[in-house]
C-alpha positions, -999 to +999 in steps of 0.1 A: +596+122-058+574+150-045+541+157-063+533+194-065+507+201-038+490+225-062+477+195-081+460+180-050+426+189-038+416+174-005+381+163-012+376+146+023+396+154+054+402+124+076+430+106+094+450+083+071+446+046+081+471+018+079+462-001+048+466-002+010+464+030-010+436+028-036+437+049-067+403+052-083+412+057-119+385+074-140+395+102-164+432+094-167+435+058-179+472+053-182+503+043-163+527+067-179+528+104-170+499+102-146+502+125-116+473+109-097+489+075-100+523+089-090+508+106-059+491+073-050+523+054-053+543+080-034+518+077-005+519+039-006+557+037-006+559+062+023+533+041+042+550+008+033+516-003+018+504-020-014+489+000-042+456-009-058+441+007-089+403+004-091+382+013-122+344+015-119+328+002-150+294+019-153+269+002-176+260+034-193+274+069-194+258+101-209+248+084-242+281+067-249+278+038-273+299+007-280+321+029-302+334+048-271+331+020-246+351-003-270+379+022-274+380+028-236+380-009-227+407-019-252+428+009-238+421-002-202+433-037-210+467-022-220+469-002-189+459-031-166+487-052-180+512-025-174+501-020-138+505-057-131+540-056-145+547-028-119+534-050-091+502-029-088+468-046-086+441-036-111+405-042-101+375-037-124+344-030-104+309-030-119+286-003-109+283+034-098+313+046-078+293+059-048+276+025-046+304+000-052+336+018-040+327+021-003+324-017+000+355-023-021+375+001+001+362-015+032+371-050+021+405-039+009+412-022+043+422+009+024+439+037+043+434+065+017+417+070-016+433+089-045+413+099-076+417+120-106+400+153-116+369+156-138+348+189-139+317+174-154+285+174-133+281+136-130+316+127-120+317+156-096+285+142-080+300+108-078+330+122-058+308+142-035+285+113-027+315+090-022+330+114+002+299+112+023+300+074+025+336+067+034+357+074+065+391+076+049+407+107+033+401+114-004+428+132-025+418+144-059+447+150-082+445+169-115+464+147-138+446+159-169+456+195-172+492+209-174+484+237-150+458+223-125+424+236-132+416+245-096+449+263-092+450+283-124+417+301-117+391+300-089+364+316-111+349+313-146+371+328-173+351+345-200+378+347-227+409+330-238+431+360-233+424+362-196+434+326-190+463+329-214+479+356-191+477+332-161+490+303-182+520+323-194+528+332-157+528+296-144+535+274-175+573+273-168+566+258-134+544+230-146+556+221-181+584+198-170+595+163-174+573+138-155+588+111-132+583+075-141+562+050-123+584+024-105+578-012-097+559-011-065+578-027-036+548-043-019+518-062-031+484-072-016+487-110-012+451-114-001+437-100-033+431-117-066+457-106-091+440-120-121+432-095-148+396-092-160+384-113-189+379-084-213+359-106-237+333-110-210+331-074-199+306-064-226+277-083-209+277-057-181+271-029-205+237-013-214+248+007-245+239+013-281+256-013-303+243+002-335+271+028-336+300+007-347+336+009-334+361+025-357+394+010-371+413+041-381+428+046-346+443+020-322+434+025-285+457+023-256+486+043-242+513+026-263+494+035-295+488+070-282+526+075-277+532+062-312+505+085-327+520+114-308+555+107-323+540+104-358+522+137-355+553+155-343+574+140-371+550+142-400+525+170-394+535+194-366+559+214-388+530+225-411+503+225-384+499+263-385+494+261-423+469+232-425+450+230-392+421+251-401+414+235-435+389+206-434+400+194-468+436+188-456+449+163-431+463+190-408+450+181-373+467+159-348+439+133-344+450+129-308+418+141-291+405+105-284+437+097-266+435+129-246+398+125-238+403+090-224+435+099-206+455+074-226+479+103-234+490+130-211+486+166-223+517+175-204+537+148-221+524+160-255+531+196-248+566+188-234+575+168-265+561+195-289+579+223-270+613+206-272+610+196-308+632+215-333+603+225-356+584+255-370+579+279-340+547+292-354+532+257-357+544+248-322+528+280-308+495+274-326+493+238-314+502+246-278+476+274-278+450+247-286+464+221-263+469+243-233+449+275-233+418+264-251+417+230-235+422+243-200+397+270-207+371+243-214+378+226-181+375+259-163+342+265-181+327+232-170+341+234-134+326+268-127+295+267-149+271+238-140+250+247-171+279+241-195+256+220-218+225+242-215+213+276-226+213+286-190+251+284-191+254+311-217+267+345-207+239+371-200+245+390-232+242+359-253+210+348-236+195+382-241+204+384-278+191+349-285+159+356-266+154+388-286+155+368-318+137+337-305+107+341-327+125+351-359+114+329-389+138+301-397+147+295-434+145+257-427+133+236-398+147+201-392+141+175-365+166+150-351+153+125-376+166+148-404+198+158-387+211+124-376+212+107-411+225+140-426+194+148-446+193+186-448+194+208-478+231+217-472+256+192-487+284+206-466+265+201-433+255+166-444+291+157-453+303+168-418+275+149-401+282+117-421+320+120-415+312+121-377+288+091-379+312+071-399+346+079-383+338+092-349+355+126-356+348+159-373+373+186-382+372+214-356+363+241-381+334+220-393+322+214-357+316+251-354+297+254-387+278+222-379+266+235-345+257+270-358+236+256-385+217+235-360+208+267-342+197+283-375+175+253-384+157+245-351+129+261-333+149+274-303+184+276-288+173+250-263+165+225-290+197+233-308+218+226-277+200+194-270+204+181-306+241+192-309+251+176-276+231+144-283+248+139-317+283+149-305+282+126-275+267+097-295+291+096-324+323+114-315+351+093-299+359+124-278+323+131-268+312+139-233+342+161-229+348+196-216+362+206-251+330+194-268+307+212-244+327+244-246+329+242-283+291+237-287+284+265-263+308+288-282+291+280-315+255+284-303+258+307-273+289+328-278+308+314-249+344+327-247+335+349-277+323+385-280+292+401-295+292+405-332+270+424-357+233+417-351+214+396-375+183+374-377+181+343-354+217+346-342+214+381-328+249+390-319+263+354-319+290+350-345+276+338-378+290+313-403+276+304-437+283+282-467+298+309-489+323+318-462+334+282-461+338+282-499+361+311-496+382+293-469+387+258-482+378+234-510+342+226-500+335+205-530+365+183-523+355+178-487+319+170-497+330+145-524+355+128-501+329+121-474+301+111-498+325+088-517+336+073-484+300+067-475+294+049-508+325+028-505 
């Protein structure tokens, strides 16, 4: 089994030592279809060494609440059990990676560290700081994208069509079957093989418990595989017809699994591609799963201001600045937005859906963010509020897709200039009447208000 070298980024050059291979799992929390884990196992087998998977449990992360932490920890419990069955040790470490991993690696006598890829600022900083504090090599493997982010483009792409051309060129090479993890031939006898007491883990967290966990989706890689199969069997064939209508159940609902790495995007794309279903629906879904998703990772990797106005393209910053002092029809604060108390019942319904369920239809996310721009004092305030609410309530918050989507809605990222108007300048505009022409707005509002009452 040879892992494609184009997936591997050497974050720290050093001589490999004799000792266990440690895989620092962070973004891709699964045993199946995990290129980073496969690379770590390949190294360990070639070195005749044990394989250890370490996960750093950070007490708080970018506004995540018990809703997101609960989903993640339940999924990790599934993954940990699977690792043990493969004779691979799982270690849950409490603290920031750059603080706790160096000591863990030293005590384990690790010979090399493998980790997965994450383009967000904070995880990138963790990896950079860790590289300064350890003496062993660090291999970073992109197990999240089908075509590795660093390989597909070494610069920021400003539109989907430019990345799409590169994707079409390389997709055949990367969209393949994925090898299976094997039972590891060696174990680390000196290490404790007991799994964490998951009921006791919560005491290490410093997160908001007022945002409750949700029960409409089961966490973990087994549940993710089952949800994938149901989507392909029941909804994929009409995906192209229903996906853009918030009043229909047309989306895949797989984004939480993809966000936490409980499901491989490559596995999902591979199964969709080989299904004998509507080609138009398959093409539409793969466009979202591959081009748009990988465009979002490219955006965050090459644009440190991905969640700020400073990350907008120059034309967007200029047009918003030109209209910065335009009068707003309404002005709301976070105290109005968060409970869904604006004058617009459609916006309120979308906000309440997100607060209640941890998800919002993709079309409504665009409308939702654009109205925050229209009803706040500045683009900076709009970005701050949109990011805060998205990351607090969405199961897939703190994600490249979310940041790129908010930046698209408020700052025209990956879009083009449109006709100029008040407040928005040349940023694409959306309004209530346009939504009424597109889908059954009253049905969507009633369903969400009724669910709130129930």
